[in-house]
N, C-alpha and C positions, 0 to 999 in steps of 0.2 A: 541705200539706206540713209545717207548724209545729205541728200539733197534738201530736205525740209529744214535741216539744220543751218543750210547756207541761205535759206531765203530770209534777209533782214527784217521784212515786214511780219513774217511769222514769229520771230523771235520778239520783235517789239510788241507785238500783239500779246503773246504770251506772257512777257514780263509785266505788261500793264495789268493783264487780268490777275496775275498772282498779287501784284502789288495792291490793287483795288480789294482783293479778297482778304489779304491778312494783314497788310502793314498801314493802310490808309486809316486816318483817325475816324472816319466814317464808313467802316467796313461793313460787309453783308450782315455781320453778327449783331452789330449795332441797330442797323436798320430793322432787322427783324425783330430785335426786343423791343424797340420804340413802336413798331406796329402793333404787336402785341398788348403793350402798354396803352396804346391809343384805343383799342378794342375794349381793353378792361373800363378806361375811362368812360367811353361812350355808353357802355352798358350800365355802369354806375349812374350816369347822368339820366338815362331813361328811367332807372329805378327810382332815383331821387325825384325826378318830375313827376312820375306817377303819385309817390308819397306826398309831395306838396299838395297835388291835387285833390287827393283825400283828405288832407289836413285842412285844406281851405273849405271843402264841403263841411267837414264836422264843425268848423268853426262859425259858419253860416248857420247851422242846426243850432249850436250852443247859444248864439246871439238871439235866436228867434224862438225856440221851442222849449218850454219849462220842462217836459218830459224828457228831453235829450239831456238837459242840464242835471236832471237827477240821476239818468242812467250814467253818466259819465262820472259823476261823484260817487256812485257805487262801485263802478268798475275800477277806477283809478285810484281813488282815496280810501276804499272800503267803509264807507259812510254807510249808516244803517237807521232805520225808524226806531222809535221808543219801544215798540211792541215785538221786536222780531230779534233773532239770533244770527250771527254771521260766522260762517265757517270758511275758512280759508284754506284752500287745498292747492298745493305747489306741485308741478309735475316736474319730474327730472328732466 
């Protein structure tokens, strides 16, 4: 039963693994947290990249098409023509 405890290589290996798992400044918990943060940032980057592409398409339309300028003004700035009424409905 005490034979594995006499093996100095096994003792050093176990001590090393415990040290790296709990006491090292770059322990396994930190590595896991940073990996999760990296996944979140990559997902955010993908989302923002698609949002930038959509905004660029909308910008091209606004620069070239008069109907799209009118539609944008109506949706975002609640502008209306003289002979019509505007109802704003906010959803919760």
